[in-house]
C-alpha positions as CSV (number, residue, x, y, z in Angstrom):
1,M,-34.9,13.7,8.1
2,E,-37.5,16.1,9.7
3,L,-40.8,14.3,10.3
4,D,-44.1,16.0,11.1
5,L,-45.5,13.0,13.0
6,V,-44.2,9.6,14.1
7,I,-46.3,6.6,15.2
8,T,-44.1,4.7,17.6
9,N,-44.0,1.3,19.3
10,G,-46.9,-0.2,17.3
11,T,-47.3,-3.5,15.4
12,V,-47.6,-2.6,11.7
13,A,-49.6,-4.9,9.4
14,T,-50.1,-4.8,5.6
15,A,-51.8,-7.2,3.3
16,S,-48.6,-9.3,3.2
17,D,-46.5,-8.6,6.3
18,T,-46.6,-8.0,10.1
19,F,-43.7,-6.3,11.9
20,R,-42.7,-3.9,14.6
21,A,-41.6,-0.4,13.4
22,D,-42.1,3.3,13.7
23,I,-43.9,5.1,10.9
24,G,-42.6,8.6,10.0
25,I,-45.0,11.0,8.2
26,R,-44.1,14.2,6.4
27,D,-46.3,16.4,4.2
28,G,-49.2,14.0,4.5
29,R,-47.3,11.0,3.2
30,I,-45.3,8.1,4.7
31,A,-41.7,9.1,4.6
32,A,-40.0,6.5,6.8
33,I,-40.5,3.0,8.2
34,A,-37.8,2.3,10.7
35,E,-36.9,1.9,14.3
36,N,-36.3,4.7,16.8
37,L,-37.8,7.5,14.7
38,S,-38.6,10.9,16.2
39,G,-40.6,13.8,14.9
40,A,-42.3,17.1,15.8
41,R,-45.3,15.1,17.1
42,E,-45.6,11.5,18.3
43,I,-48.4,9.0,18.8
44,D,-47.5,6.1,21.1
45,A,-49.1,3.0,19.7
46,S,-47.8,0.6,22.3
47,G,-50.0,-2.5,22.4
48,K,-51.8,-1.3,19.3
49,L,-52.0,-2.4,15.7
50,V,-51.0,0.1,13.0
51,L,-53.0,-0.7,9.8
52,P,-53.8,1.0,6.5
53,G,-56.9,3.0,6.8
54,G,-60.0,1.2,5.6
55,V,-61.3,1.8,2.1
56,E,-65.0,1.6,2.1
57,A,-65.9,0.8,-1.5
58,H,-69.7,0.3,-1.4
59,C,-71.9,2.8,0.3
60,H,-74.9,5.0,-0.6
61,I,-74.4,8.5,0.6
62,A,-76.7,11.5,-0.2
63,Q,-78.3,9.3,-2.9
64,E,-81.9,9.3,-4.1
65,S,-83.5,6.0,-5.0
66,A,-85.3,5.8,-8.4
67,T,-88.6,6.4,-6.6
68,G,-87.3,9.6,-4.9
69,G,-86.3,8.4,-1.4
70,M,-83.1,9.9,0.0
71,T,-80.6,8.1,2.2
72,A,-80.3,9.4,5.7
73,D,-76.6,10.1,5.6
74,D,-75.0,12.9,3.6
75,Y,-71.3,13.3,3.0
76,R,-70.8,14.9,6.4
77,S,-72.5,12.3,8.6
78,G,-71.6,9.4,6.3
79,S,-67.9,10.2,6.2
80,I,-67.8,10.8,10.0
81,S,-69.4,7.4,10.6
82,A,-66.9,5.8,8.2
83,A,-64.0,7.3,10.0
84,F,-65.2,6.1,13.4
85,G,-65.3,2.6,11.8
86,G,-61.6,2.8,10.9
87,N,-61.9,4.1,7.3
88,S,-59.8,6.8,5.8
89,S,-61.4,7.0,2.4
90,F,-64.6,5.8,0.7
91,I,-66.3,5.5,-2.7
92,P,-70.0,6.2,-2.6
93,F,-72.3,6.0,-5.6
94,A,-73.3,8.8,-8.0
95,A,-76.6,7.5,-9.3
96,Q,-77.7,8.5,-12.8
97,H,-81.5,8.3,-13.3
98,R,-83.4,8.0,-16.5
99,G,-83.6,11.3,-18.4
100,V,-80.6,12.7,-16.6
101,G,-77.1,12.9,-18.2
102,V,-74.0,11.5,-16.6
103,T,-72.3,15.0,-16.5
104,E,-75.3,16.5,-14.8
105,T,-75.3,13.6,-12.4
106,L,-71.7,14.1,-11.4
107,D,-72.1,17.8,-11.1
108,L,-74.9,17.1,-8.6
109,Y,-72.8,14.8,-6.5
110,D,-69.9,17.2,-6.5
111,S,-72.2,19.8,-5.0
112,R,-73.2,17.3,-2.3
113,A,-69.7,16.1,-1.5
114,E,-67.5,19.2,-1.6
115,G,-67.1,21.0,1.7
116,N,-68.6,18.1,3.7
117,S,-66.5,15.0,3.8
118,V,-64.0,14.5,6.5
119,I,-62.2,11.7,4.5
120,D,-61.1,11.5,0.9
121,Y,-63.8,10.2,-1.5
122,G,-64.5,9.1,-5.1
123,Y,-67.6,8.0,-6.9
124,H,-68.8,4.8,-8.6
125,L,-71.1,5.9,-11.4
126,I,-74.4,4.1,-11.5
127,V,-75.6,3.9,-15.2
128,A,-79.3,3.6,-15.6
129,D,-79.8,5.4,-18.9
130,P,-77.1,4.3,-21.4
131,T,-78.1,6.6,-24.3
132,E,-75.9,6.9,-27.4
133,E,-74.5,10.2,-26.0
134,V,-73.8,8.6,-22.6
135,L,-71.9,5.7,-24.2
136,R,-70.1,7.8,-26.8
137,D,-69.2,10.9,-24.8
138,E,-70.2,11.0,-21.2
139,L,-68.8,7.7,-19.9
140,P,-65.4,8.4,-21.5
141,Q,-65.5,11.9,-20.0
142,A,-66.3,10.5,-16.5
143,F,-63.5,8.1,-16.9
144,A,-61.1,10.9,-17.8
145,R,-61.9,12.8,-14.6
146,G,-61.0,9.7,-12.5
147,I,-64.2,7.8,-12.2
148,T,-63.0,4.4,-13.3
149,S,-65.9,2.2,-12.1
150,F,-69.5,2.0,-13.4
151,K,-72.3,0.1,-11.8
152,V,-75.4,-1.4,-13.4
153,F,-78.6,-3.1,-12.2
154,M,-80.2,-6.2,-13.5
155,T,-83.3,-5.6,-11.4
156,Y,-85.5,-2.6,-10.2
157,D,-87.8,-1.5,-12.9
158,L,-86.5,2.1,-13.0
159,M,-82.9,1.2,-12.9
160,K,-82.4,-2.1,-14.7
161,I,-80.7,-2.4,-18.1
162,D,-81.2,-5.1,-20.7
163,D,-78.5,-7.5,-21.8
164,G,-77.7,-5.5,-24.9
165,Q,-77.2,-2.3,-22.8
166,F,-75.1,-4.3,-20.4
167,L,-72.8,-5.4,-23.3
168,D,-72.6,-1.8,-24.5
169,I,-71.5,-0.6,-21.0
170,L,-69.1,-3.5,-20.5
171,S,-67.5,-2.7,-23.9
172,V,-67.1,1.0,-23.2
173,A,-65.6,0.2,-19.8
174,K,-63.2,-2.3,-21.3
175,T,-62.1,0.1,-24.0
176,H,-61.2,2.7,-21.4
177,G,-59.8,0.4,-18.7
178,A,-62.8,0.8,-16.3
179,L,-64.4,-1.8,-14.0
180,T,-68.1,-2.6,-14.3
181,M,-70.0,-3.5,-11.2
182,V,-73.3,-5.3,-11.2
183,H,-76.2,-5.8,-8.9
184,A,-77.2,-9.3,-10.1
185,E,-80.7,-10.5,-9.4
186,N,-83.3,-11.8,-11.9
187,S,-86.0,-9.2,-12.1
188,G,-88.6,-11.5,-13.6
189,I,-88.3,-14.1,-10.9
190,I,-88.6,-11.5,-8.2
191,R,-91.6,-9.9,-9.8
192,W,-93.3,-13.3,-10.4
193,I,-93.0,-14.5,-6.8
194,S,-93.6,-11.1,-5.2
195,D,-96.9,-10.6,-7.1
196,R,-98.2,-14.0,-5.9
197,L,-97.2,-13.4,-2.3
198,V,-99.0,-10.0,-2.1
199,A,-102.0,-11.4,-3.9
200,A,-102.2,-14.1,-1.2
201,G,-102.0,-11.6,1.6
202,H,-98.4,-12.4,2.5
203,T,-97.1,-8.8,2.8
204,Q,-95.1,-8.7,6.1
205,P,-91.3,-7.9,5.9
206,R,-90.4,-11.6,6.4
207,Y,-91.7,-12.3,2.9
208,H,-89.1,-10.1,1.4
209,A,-86.6,-13.0,1.9
210,V,-89.0,-15.3,0.1
211,S,-89.5,-12.9,-2.8
212,H,-85.8,-12.8,-3.6
213,P,-84.8,-16.5,-3.8
214,A,-81.3,-17.7,-4.2
215,A,-82.2,-18.7,-7.8
216,A,-82.8,-15.1,-8.7
217,E,-79.3,-14.2,-7.7
218,S,-77.6,-17.3,-9.1
219,E,-79.3,-17.0,-12.5
220,A,-78.3,-13.3,-12.8
221,I,-74.7,-13.9,-11.7
222,N,-74.4,-16.6,-14.3
223,R,-75.8,-14.3,-17.0
224,A,-73.6,-11.4,-15.9
225,I,-70.4,-13.5,-15.9
226,T,-71.4,-14.9,-19.3
227,L,-71.9,-11.4,-20.8
228,A,-68.6,-10.1,-19.3
229,R,-66.7,-13.1,-20.6
230,F,-68.2,-12.8,-24.0
231,V,-66.6,-9.3,-24.5
232,D,-63.6,-10.1,-22.2
233,A,-64.5,-7.3,-19.9
234,P,-63.7,-7.0,-16.1
235,L,-66.7,-7.4,-13.8
236,L,-67.3,-7.2,-10.1
237,I,-70.4,-8.9,-8.7
238,V,-71.4,-6.9,-5.7
239,H,-73.0,-8.1,-2.4
240,V,-72.9,-11.8,-3.2
241,S,-75.3,-13.5,-0.8
242,T,-75.6,-17.2,-1.9
243,T,-73.4,-20.3,-2.0
244,E,-74.3,-20.8,-5.6
245,G,-73.4,-17.3,-6.6
246,A,-70.1,-17.4,-4.8
247,G,-69.3,-20.7,-6.5
248,M,-69.8,-19.2,-9.9
249,V,-67.4,-16.3,-9.1
250,A,-64.8,-18.8,-7.8
251,Q,-65.1,-21.0,-10.9
252,A,-64.8,-18.0,-13.3
253,R,-61.7,-16.8,-11.5
254,L,-60.2,-20.3,-11.7
255,E,-60.7,-20.2,-15.4
256,G,-58.9,-16.9,-15.8
257,A,-61.8,-14.6,-16.3
258,K,-61.6,-11.0,-15.0
259,I,-64.3,-11.6,-12.5
260,F,-64.3,-10.3,-9.0
261,G,-66.7,-10.8,-6.0
262,E,-67.8,-8.8,-3.0
263,T,-69.8,-9.8,0.1
264,C,-71.0,-7.8,3.1
265,P,-71.4,-8.0,6.9
266,Q,-75.1,-8.6,6.8
267,Y,-74.6,-11.9,4.9
268,L,-72.2,-13.2,7.5
269,F,-73.9,-11.9,10.7
270,L,-77.7,-11.8,10.0
271,T,-80.3,-14.3,8.8
272,K,-83.7,-14.2,7.3
273,G,-85.0,-15.0,10.8
274,D,-84.2,-11.4,11.7
275,L,-87.0,-10.3,9.2
276,D,-89.5,-12.3,11.1
277,R,-89.8,-9.9,14.0
278,P,-93.0,-8.4,15.5
279,S,-95.0,-5.7,13.7
280,M,-92.7,-3.9,11.2
281,E,-89.5,-4.4,13.1
282,G,-88.4,-6.9,10.4
283,A,-88.2,-4.0,8.0
284,K,-85.0,-2.9,9.6
285,F,-83.3,-6.0,8.2
286,M,-84.5,-5.7,4.6
287,C,-81.9,-5.4,2.0
288,S,-81.4,-6.8,-1.5
289,P,-80.3,-9.4,-2.0
290,P,-81.8,-10.5,1.3
291,V,-80.0,-12.1,4.2
292,R,-80.1,-15.9,4.0
293,D,-79.5,-18.7,6.6
294,A,-76.8,-20.0,8.9
295,G,-75.6,-22.6,6.4
296,T,-75.1,-19.9,3.8
297,Q,-73.2,-17.8,6.3
298,E,-70.7,-20.6,6.8
299,A,-70.3,-21.1,3.1
300,L,-69.6,-17.4,2.5
301,W,-67.0,-17.5,5.3
302,R,-65.2,-20.3,3.5
303,H,-65.3,-18.3,0.2
304,L,-63.9,-15.3,2.1
305,Q,-61.1,-17.4,3.5
306,A,-60.4,-19.0,0.1
307,G,-60.1,-15.7,-1.8
308,T,-63.4,-15.8,-3.8
309,F,-64.2,-12.4,-2.5
310,S,-61.7,-9.6,-3.3
311,V,-63.5,-7.0,-1.2
312,F,-65.7,-6.9,1.9
313,S,-67.9,-3.8,1.9
314,S,-70.7,-2.5,4.0
315,D,-73.3,-1.7,1.3
316,H,-74.3,1.1,3.8
317,A,-77.8,2.1,2.6
318,P,-79.3,4.1,5.5
319,Y,-83.0,4.5,5.7
320,R,-84.4,5.6,9.1
321,F,-87.1,3.6,10.7
322,D,-89.7,6.4,10.3
323,E,-91.7,8.2,7.6
324,S,-88.5,9.5,6.0
325,G,-87.2,6.0,5.3
326,K,-88.5,2.5,5.9
327,L,-92.1,3.7,6.8
328,A,-92.5,6.2,4.0
329,N,-95.4,4.3,2.6
330,G,-97.1,3.9,6.0
331,P,-97.0,1.5,8.9
332,D,-98.9,-1.1,6.9
333,A,-96.8,-1.1,3.7
334,T,-96.2,-4.3,1.9
335,F,-92.6,-5.7,1.7
336,K,-92.6,-4.4,-1.9
337,Q,-93.1,-0.8,-0.7
338,I,-90.4,-0.7,2.0
339,A,-87.1,0.8,1.2
340,N,-84.3,-1.7,0.8
341,G,-81.1,-1.3,2.7
342,M,-79.5,-1.1,6.1
343,P,-76.7,0.9,7.8
344,G,-73.3,-0.5,8.6
345,I,-70.5,1.7,7.5
346,A,-69.0,2.1,11.0
347,L,-69.2,-1.7,11.8
348,R,-67.9,-3.3,8.6
349,L,-64.3,-3.5,9.9
350,P,-64.9,-4.1,13.6
351,L,-67.3,-7.0,12.8
352,L,-64.7,-8.5,10.4
353,F,-61.9,-8.0,12.9
354,S,-63.8,-9.5,15.8
355,E,-65.4,-12.5,14.1
356,G,-62.6,-12.9,11.5
357,V,-59.3,-12.2,13.1
358,R,-60.1,-12.7,16.7
359,A,-62.1,-15.8,16.0
360,G,-59.3,-17.3,13.9
361,R,-61.2,-17.4,10.7
362,I,-58.8,-15.1,8.8
363,T,-55.4,-13.7,9.4
364,L,-54.6,-10.1,10.2
365,N,-53.1,-9.7,6.8
366,Q,-56.2,-11.1,5.1
367,F,-58.2,-8.5,7.2
368,V,-56.1,-5.7,5.8
369,A,-56.4,-7.0,2.2
370,L,-60.2,-7.4,2.5
371,G,-60.8,-4.1,4.2
372,S,-58.4,-1.9,2.5
373,T,-55.7,-3.0,0.1
374,N,-57.8,-5.1,-2.4
375,A,-60.3,-2.3,-2.8
376,A,-57.5,0.3,-3.4
377,K,-56.0,-1.9,-6.1
378,L,-59.3,-2.9,-7.7
379,Y,-60.5,0.7,-7.9
380,G,-57.3,2.3,-9.0
381,M,-56.2,4.0,-5.8
382,H,-53.1,1.9,-4.9
383,P,-50.4,2.6,-3.6
384,E,-51.5,6.0,-2.5
385,K,-54.3,4.3,-0.5
386,G,-54.7,0.9,1.0
387,T,-51.1,0.2,2.2
388,I,-48.3,1.3,4.5
389,A,-45.3,2.0,2.3
390,I,-42.8,4.8,1.6
391,G,-44.6,7.4,-0.5
392,S,-48.1,6.3,0.3
393,D,-50.6,8.7,1.7
394,A,-50.5,8.6,5.5
395,D,-53.9,7.0,5.7
396,I,-53.6,5.0,8.9
397,A,-55.9,3.4,11.4
398,I,-54.6,2.5,14.9
399,W,-56.5,-0.4,16.4
400,D,-56.8,-1.6,20.0
401,P,-57.1,-5.4,19.5
402,E,-58.3,-6.0,23.0
403,E,-61.0,-3.3,23.3
404,T,-64.4,-4.9,23.7
405,R,-67.7,-3.1,23.0
406,T,-71.4,-3.9,22.8
407,V,-72.8,-2.3,19.6
408,T,-75.2,0.6,20.2
409,V,-76.7,3.0,17.7
410,E,-75.0,5.9,19.5
411,D,-71.6,4.4,18.6
412,Q,-72.3,4.6,14.8
413,H,-72.1,8.4,14.5
414,D,-74.4,8.3,11.5
415,N,-77.8,9.9,11.0
416,M,-79.7,6.7,11.7
417,D,-82.1,5.7,14.5
418,Y,-81.1,2.1,14.6
419,T,-78.4,-0.4,13.8
420,P,-79.2,-4.0,12.8
421,F,-76.2,-5.2,14.8
422,E,-77.5,-3.7,18.1
423,G,-76.2,-5.8,21.0
424,Q,-73.4,-7.6,19.1
425,Q,-70.3,-8.1,21.2
426,I,-67.2,-7.0,19.4
427,T,-63.5,-7.3,20.4
428,G,-61.0,-5.0,18.5
429,W,-61.8,-1.4,17.7
430,P,-60.2,1.5,15.8
431,V,-59.1,4.2,18.3
432,T,-57.3,6.7,16.0
433,V,-57.7,7.4,12.2
434,L,-55.4,9.5,10.1
435,S,-56.1,10.8,6.6
436,R,-53.0,12.1,4.8
437,G,-51.3,12.5,8.1
438,E,-54.1,14.5,9.7
439,T,-56.0,13.1,12.6
440,V,-59.6,12.6,11.8
441,M,-60.8,10.6,14.8
442,D,-59.0,10.0,18.1
443,G,-60.2,8.4,21.3
444,G,-63.8,8.4,20.3
445,K,-63.8,12.0,19.3
446,L,-64.0,13.7,15.9
447,V,-61.0,15.9,15.4
448,A,-61.2,16.8,11.7
449,K,-63.4,19.5,10.2
450,P,-66.0,18.6,7.5
451,G,-64.7,19.5,4.1
452,R,-61.1,18.5,4.5
453,G,-61.7,15.4,2.4
454,R,-60.5,15.5,-1.2
455,F,-61.9,14.0,-4.4
456,I,-59.8,11.0,-5.5
457,A,-59.2,10.8,-9.2
458,R,-58.7,7.1,-9.7
459,R,-56.6,5.3,-12.3
460,P,-57.5,2.2,-14.4
461,P,-57.2,-1.0,-12.3
462,D,-54.4,-3.4,-13.2
463,F,-55.8,-6.8,-14.4
464,T,-52.4,-8.4,-15.1
465,G,-52.6,-12.1,-14.4
466,Y,-56.1,-12.6,-15.7
467,P,-55.8,-14.1,-19.2
468,G,-59.4,-13.5,-19.9
469,T,-61.2,-15.0,-22.9
470,R,-61.3,-14.7,-26.7
471,T,-64.8,-15.2,-28.1
472,P,-64.6,-16.8,-31.6
473,E,-67.4,-14.7,-32.9
474,L,-65.5,-11.5,-32.0
475,D,-62.2,-12.7,-33.3
476,P,-61.5,-11.5,-36.9
477,A,-59.3,-14.5,-37.4
478,R,-62.2,-16.8,-36.8
479,N,-65.3,-14.7,-37.8
480,F,-64.6,-14.1,-41.5
481,G,-62.7,-10.8,-40.7
482,A,-65.4,-8.8,-38.9
483,D,-63.6,-6.5,-36.5
484,I,-66.4,-5.8,-34.0
485,A,-64.8,-6.5,-30.6
486,P,-64.6,-3.8,-28.0
């Protein structure tokens, strides 16, 4: 067998196994896993870990907010930063805004992505305007072109949908085999407390944490799960930040519902104390839901260990600390006027490796599952992505488990002027990343050219093993023969 590339002498780990082997690559795919392989080119991985490339499944790239603010990273800088963080593919959002069709939205994001990304990419479609045409024609058309995940918001005045619209989207997604994702916070609670804080003169960034209480998340998660279970549709709760919310996800999963959870590095490594910094420095740590406290961090770690969270994503939402981003409304803006979000796409995996694997909180195999395999499965990309197996794309990250670094903004390779994790000590770092057998990053240097990344047409996820629910009111056998279920 003639091989284009062989990775030799490394320790290979997947979501289930760890073993010593050589990896043989031909035509961009894994062609052999064996001992003593040789090829036209070799990479000696002695003392290194050979892992599936990370799948970053929650990031905001070249995306306008509903109020017109643009994220700092485009598909070039965002994909480069992702690659330096050990990722070989990512799925940013394509955000529909009101008055704009889904097809028009996807055409816009195609123009932003094509010719720019250094790694393979897909889109999650944000649905903010579920008109009859969108529900009847455009969502099925998006699904047919390989966009098999739709996201909705339960907050933000210009993005949120009501419960009836939520049920419509869940039903369309279920019919076509797509996964719905939800930002779950109670908009009314947030508005009520925010208005009172501002009226009382409490406008500094630290009050952002107060304005998004745990109750706002837990109420919305409960409602979202209830709606999804009512129509027996799969649902992913993104960026879970509370003990109560995580418990609801865990309970729904225990009961067989097609419910999945995600959390993010900021909820494990930052606290609301970070928002209480001098002047406007706290704005750097503003995201929604907000970071909580040390007790919540420990609870979320336990849920991560126990399997409540299927994926661990960055929620990379890069807004610079200047007039183009966080300070767009001036240096004295209230917390309600400051862009929500923080960068982290390059640090998602190193943080999880250092404080998860190295600290003994999770196994190496759990790390692979949380950072790569589970996302590939949940979003319809497996086994091409997310694993090391014969026939899979040669998307591989080689890690030095002993390399120790102090986090700096320069190491992020993004278009940001800060990182909220500045100064964090990390042990374990990706040193080489391959995408379809091509070297993207090696030894701290970018090797690939922007534009080599391909669009990933994804398949429906497999929800085998989740019995789901059968609502009596939607069952013709129990509702006097009315066939109205999705």
